[in-house]
N, C-alpha and C positions, 0 to 999 in steps of 0.2 A: 504494500500500500504506500509506504514511504517513497520507494523508488518511482512508482507511478506518479506521485505528486511532484517529485523533483524534476522529472524529465518532461512533464506537460505534454504527453502525447495520448491520443486516443488508442485504446487497445481493447481487444475482445478476448475474454478468457472463457474457454469452454471447459467445464468441470462437472464431475458428479459429486464433488465434495461440497455439500450445502454450506457447511460452516465457513469454508474458504470463500465461497461466492458471496455470502452475506457480509463477510469481513472486508473484502477488498473492493467490492463493486460499488459504483455510484448508482447503477441501474442493474436490475436483475430480470432476466427473462426465464420463466420456468416452462419447459416444454415436456410434452407427453406424447409419444408416438407421432412425432413430427408436427404436432399441433401446439401452438402457444396457449398455455393455460392462463398465464398471468404475467404482467410486466409492470415494473414500478421500482421504487427505491427498496433497499433491503428491509427497512422498517415497514413500509406499506405492504409488501408481499408477505412478510412474516406475521405481522399483527392483524392483517385484514385479508386473509386468504379468500379468494373468490370461488374456489372449487374444492371439493373434497380431496382431489389429487394433490393440490398445493398444500393443503392443511397437513396431509399425511407425509408428504415429501420433505417438508421443512421442519424437522424436529419431532420429538416424541409427542404423542397425543394419547389421550384416553378417549375411547370411542363408545358411545352409548346409543342404543336404539330406542326410539320413542315414537311419538306422533304429534302432529300439529293440527290445530283447529281453532278458529275464532281468535287469532292473534296470540295464541299460547302454544308453547312446546311442552309436552309432558313426558317425563321419564319416571315411571313408577309414581312415587309420591311427590317428586320434584316438578314444579311448574315454573317456566321462565317465559318472559315476554318474547314473542316472535311476530312483530307487526307485518312482516313480509307476506304472511298468509292469513287472511281474515275470513276465509271461506268457512261455511258450515260443515262441509264434508271433511271428515277426518282423513288425514294422509300420513303415511309413514315418514319418519324423519330420522336423520342421523345427527347426533350432537357430539361435537368435539370440544375437549378441554385440555389444555396443556398442563403438565404436572405442577408447574409453579403457579397456576391460576386457581388454587384452592386454599381455603382456610380450614383448619381442623379445630374443632371445639368438642369438649366432652359432653356438653349439654346443648339441647336445642334452644335457640334464642328467638324463635318465631319467624326468622327469615327463611327463604327457600333453601332447603338442605336435604340431604339424604344420609341415612345411617350406613356405616360400613365397619367391618371388623378388621383390625390390624393383623396381618399375617406375618409380617417381617419388617424390620427396620434396618437401615444401613447408614451410618453417620460418618464413615471414613471418607473424607473428601471435602469439597467446597460447600456442598449442600447435603442435608440429610434426605434420604429417600425413604418414604413410608409406603409399603405395599399393603393394599387393602383388598377386601372382597365385599361386594354389596350383597344385599339380601337375595338378589336373583343371580348370584354367583358371577357377576361381572368383576374382572380384575381392574383395580385402579392404582395408579402410581401418583403420589403427591411428593413434591420437592419443597422442603422448608429451609429457611436460613438456619444455620447451626444453633444460634442463640435461641430462636423460637422453639426448635426441636428440644433443646435442653430444658427450657422453661416448662414445656408441656409434659415432659417425662412420660412419654407414651410407652405403653406396654403391649407386647404381643398378646393377641387374644382379646384385647379390649375393643369395645364398640364405641365409635366416635361419630360425630356428625360432620359431613363434608359440605362446605359452603362454596359453591362456584363463584369466582370473581368475574369470569368471562366464559360465556358459552357461545359457540358458533354452530348454528343450526343449518342443515342442508336438507332440502326436500327433494 
């Protein structure tokens, strides 16, 4: 990235290394089977994926299956706003949440959440990874800052509530 800025030339980098592309590029084009899925700045493409392929291609995601109807997406007991579909007819939907886009709490606080059982934790590294299983046996990965993980003192086998900070719905 530093060399690119120093010599001031336009260059094209073709790579399958998503992390490298997001790090060095001013603009990113994500392609799938010779078709452009999305184009934009690294931040735009990563944080506002326009297709399921882009969402899955650029980083780890948790995938949930639910339904949409009347401006809401429903995943089990969890309901989130989805104004892109206001129809009365219920349609299947896939909801994506990145591991760092969850809050973990021991008690429900009335906000949209869902319960999950902690199956394993791993805190050796820059972030703690908490592996969980929902009531319908879906696997969920949550990443927490180490200080937050330490303060929560989470235990394997414990049931907690997961609060999504950001959910991307695709119909």
